[in-house]
N, C-alpha and C positions, 0 to 999 in steps of 0.2 A: 284871468284867462285871456283877456284882450292883450295884456302885456306879453304873455307867452306866444300868442299867435303873431304879434308884431316882431318879436325876436326871431321866431322861426322864419318869417318872411325875409327879414334882413339876412339871415344865414343862407337862405336859399339863393338870394340875389348875389351874395358874395361867391358862392360856389359856382354859379353860372358864369359870373364875370371872370373868375380865375380860370375856368375851363376854356373860356373863349380866348384867353391869352395864351394860345399854343405856341407863340413865338418866343417864349422865355421859359427858363428852367431855374428853379431855386438851387443854388449850390452854396452851402454854408450860409453866409449872411449877404451874399451878392447875387442878384438876379442876372443870369446870363442869357442873352438872346440865343435862341437856336437858329443857326445860320446854315443854309444850304448853298454852297458855292459851286458854280459851273467852271470846269477846267477843260479847255479845248486844246487839241493838238492835231497834227496832220498825219502822224504815223498810224499804222494798223494796230489793232488790239493784240496782235501777236508779237509786236516789237518789245524788246527788253525794257526800253524806257517806259512804255505803257505799263508793263508789269511792275516796274519800280514805282510809278505814280499810283498804281493800285495799292501798293504797300504804304505809300504816303497817306492815301485816303483812309486806309484801315487804322494806321497809327494815329492820325488826327482824330478820328472818331473815338478811339480808345482813350487817348490822352485828354480829350475835352469832355469825357463822360457823355458823348453823344450830342453835345451842343453845337459842334461844327461838323458838317458832313460835306464831302466832296463828290460831285457828280462829274465823271470824266467822259468827255465827248471826243472820240478819236476820228481818224479817217478824213480830216479836213471838212467835216460836215458843216462847220460854221464859217468856212472860208479859208484863206491862206494866212501865212504867218504875219504878213504886213497888216492884214485886216484885223488879226487878233490884237496886235499892239495898239492899233487905232481904237478898237472896241474897248480895250482896257482903259485907255485915256478918257473915253467918253462915258465909261461906267456901264456900257452895254454888256460887257463880259467881266467876270470876277477874276479868273485866273487863266493862264495859258502857259504851255510849254513851247518854246520856239528855239530854233537854232540861234546861237549867239550872233551869227552874221545878220540876222533880220533886224537887229537894233541899230545897225550902221546908218540906216535911213532916217533915224530919229535923233541921233546924237553922234557927231563925228568921232568922238573918242572911242566908240565901239568898233571903229574901222580897224583897230589893232588886230582883231581876230580874223578879219577878212584878208589881211595882207599875207601874201604867200611866203612861206619859209621864215616867218618871224620866230617860230619855235624850232629847235633842232630836231625834236622828235616828240612822240606822244607823252613820254614821261616828263619831258620839260614842260609841256602844256599842263599836265596834271598838277605839277608842282605849283605853277602859277595859280591855278584854279583854287587851290587850297590855301593860298597866301592871304595875308591881311590886305594886300593891294586889291584883291578881288572884292573884298568887302567894301572897299572904297568905291569901286566901280558900281556895286549894287546901290550904294547911297547916291551916286551921281544920277542914277536913273530915277530916284525919288525926286531929286531936285529939278530935273529937266522934263520928266514925263509923268510924274505922279504914279510911278510903277516901282515896286520893290522886288529885287531879286532874292529869292529864298534859298536856292541851292542850284547845283548843276549836276548833269548826268553825262557820263562819257558817251560820245557817239562816234568816237574814232576820228580819223582825219578825213578830209574830202579827197577823193581819188577819181580820176577820169575813167569813164567807161564808154564804150562805143558800140555801135551796131555791127560794123564790119571790120574797121581798121584798128589794129592795136596801137596804143600809145606807148612807145618805148624810148622816145627821145623827143625833145621840144618840137623839132621840125615835123613830127607826125601830126601835129594839130593844124598845120597849115591847110587852109581851104575848108576846114570842117566848121559846121555850125553847131555850137554847144548850148544846151539849156543851162541857164544859171538862175539863181535867186535874183530878186530885185535889188541888186547890189552893184554900185558903180565899180567897185574894186574887182568883183568877179568878172564883170564885163571887160574891164581893162586887162585882167589877167589872161583871158582867152585871146584878146587882141594882141598882147605882147608876145604871145606864143604863135601868132600867125593865123589864128582862127577868128571866127565871129561868134557873137553870143546873143541869145535872145531869152528874156524871162518867159517861163512857162509854169503855170500852176503845177505843183507836184502831182496832184490828182489826175492831170492830163498828160503826164510825161510818158507813160507806157504807150499810149496811142500816138503821141508825137514822134517817138522813136520808131514805132512800128510802121508808120506811114511816111517816114523820111522827112518830116518837118524839121527835125534836128538829127544830127548824126550821133549825139551822145550827150552826156551830162557828167556831173560829179556828185559824189556822196560817199557815205560810209558803206562798208561791205554788208553790214547787217540790214540797213535800210534798203539797199539794193536787192538783197535776197528776200526780205519779208514782203516787199512790194512786187515780187515776181518779175523784176526787170531783166533778169537773166534769160527770160523767154524771148526777148527782143534785142538785147544787147549782149553780144557774145564775147566781148573782150573787156576785162577789168584790170586796170593798171594801178598798182599801189604807188601813185605819185605823191601822196601825202602832202600836197601843196598847201593845205590850210588845216590848222587844228580847229575843229568846229564842235565844241561841246554844246549840249542843250542846256537851256536856262529855264528854271521854273519861276514864273512871275505872278505877282498878285497886285491888284490896284492898291496903292499905298493908303489912300484915304479910307478904303474899305477895311484894310488891315488894321488901321488905327481905330476903327469903330468897334473892333473886337475888344473884349476885356483883356487886361494885362496877362491874366492866366491863359486865356485862349491864344493870345499872341505867342507866348512862350511855348505852348503846346504845339502850335502849327510850325514854329521854327524848329523845334526838336524833332518833330515828325519828318520834316523836310530833310534835315541833316542825316537822320537815321535811314531814310529811303535812299540817299546817295551811297551810304555805306553798303546797304543791301545790294544796290546796283553794281558797285565796284567788285563785290565778291563773285558775281556771276558773269561780268561783261566779257572777259577774255575767253571764257568757255563758249559763250554765244558767238563771239567773233570767229573762232576757229570752226565752229559748227556751220556758220554761214559760208565760209570758204569752201568747205566740203560740199555743201548743198549746191554751190555754184558749179563746181567741177563735175558733180554728178549729172547736171543737166547740160553739160557741154560748153560751159563758159571757160575760156582760157584766162588764167590768172598770170599777170606779168609783174615783175619786180624790177623796174628800170633803175638805173643809176640816177640819184636825185640831184647830184651836184650840177649837171648841165641845166636842169630846170631852175634851180635856185639862182644860178649865175645869170640866166636869161631874164629873170624877173627882178634882179637887183635894182634896176632903175625905177621900178614901180615902188619898191620899199623906200628908196631914197627920196622919191617925190613926196611921199606922205610923212617922211621924217622931218620935213620942213615945218610941219604943224607942231607947235610946242606941246600941246596936250598929248598928242599921239607919241611924240618923241620921248616924253617923260616915261610912258609905259614901255616903250621899246627899250629904254635904258634899264628899267627895272627888270624886264624879262631877260635881257642880256646878263644882268648880274646874277641871275638864278641858274645860269648854265653850269 
């Protein structure tokens, strides 16, 4: 009787111990940790990229049998994109979606995406993003920042928009103060065109334009529309001076802490969410243009050649850097 009671006690202890270990889940013969990862970004929850990341979260949960869950935190609640990259490096944040231009401040090679008119058009940029060369860049972020790029989302080109004055030729920027990201190249771009530039947090941009702190900024048409910037900036010009996709990032050491099966599932989910995004992006872009026109925003389609010619010295300056020149040559080969 004592032996049975002892065995019952041991069984009870084992049950309690296993119940307390809620951080793991038995899958086959391998115990997988249940991980909840925080993913931050600055766009609204209505933005197509946010919806595509929701799809990524759904696919990740499905493919990992619930052992990896993604919590998405939009609207810049946790700071700006530079802070996201720094938080990833410190391990304070697990994942982030940032504009590819935000990586320029951490590794010079990413300047390739901030340089104006490196890509002939959006299709040229998309071709590069799907190339093996992009996978090489993802790996470079691991080596220099302990950050892994998982995939990309089309966010269109960066285009100038202004409160009052339309931008139809390079000279139209003379004397204007434009909001830019924390990017040396974006600041230089505005200056080469005769304007001045000042970094402003994206969450403060609406008020900055409304109060005349800046005369305008640049971004994609969808981000412009989803953040209601057409209420304060009445001219949008498709200058397409920078191809600026969004990048989905994860802290690499955290990613390596996942099981091989979880890693494969996360990568698959990321790639499938990009395909999902691509299927709806152009429709969203056209809808954004219509929304702008409906609230009184004038859309301009300037000749891009004068802008590209005016900014050629800036491209030439950065082409002197061997690492950047290498990617400029690869991009040119894809034309």
